[in-house]
C-alpha positions, 0 to 999 in steps of 0.5 A: 974752753975751760968748762969743757975740759972740766966736764970731760974730766968729770965724765971720764972720772965717773965712768971709771968709778961707776960699776955696771948695773949688772955687777951691782945686781949680782952683788946685791943678789948674793947678799940677799940670798941668805935672808930670802932663801932664794937668789933674786934676779932681774928676771923676777923684776920683769915678771908678774911678781915684779909688776905686782910689786911695782903697782903696790909701790905706786899705790903707796906713793900715791896715798902718801902724796895725797896725805901730804897734800901734794896731789 
C-alpha cells in the first residue's frame, strides 16, 4: 500500500512540474528566432525538411554505431 501512495504522489508532482510540449516548443522557437532569422515551428519538423533532417540524423547515428562496433 505504501508503494502505491508514493507512486501516486510522485506522478502527481511530475504533472505539476512538467510543462506541456507545445509551451516548451514556443519558448525554444522564440529563443532560436534571432539566430536563425525565422521562427521554427512544429510544421517545419513534419514537412519535407524535417523528414530530410531525420534521415540525415539516422545515417549519422548508424555510421557512428558501426564505427564503434555496436552494429
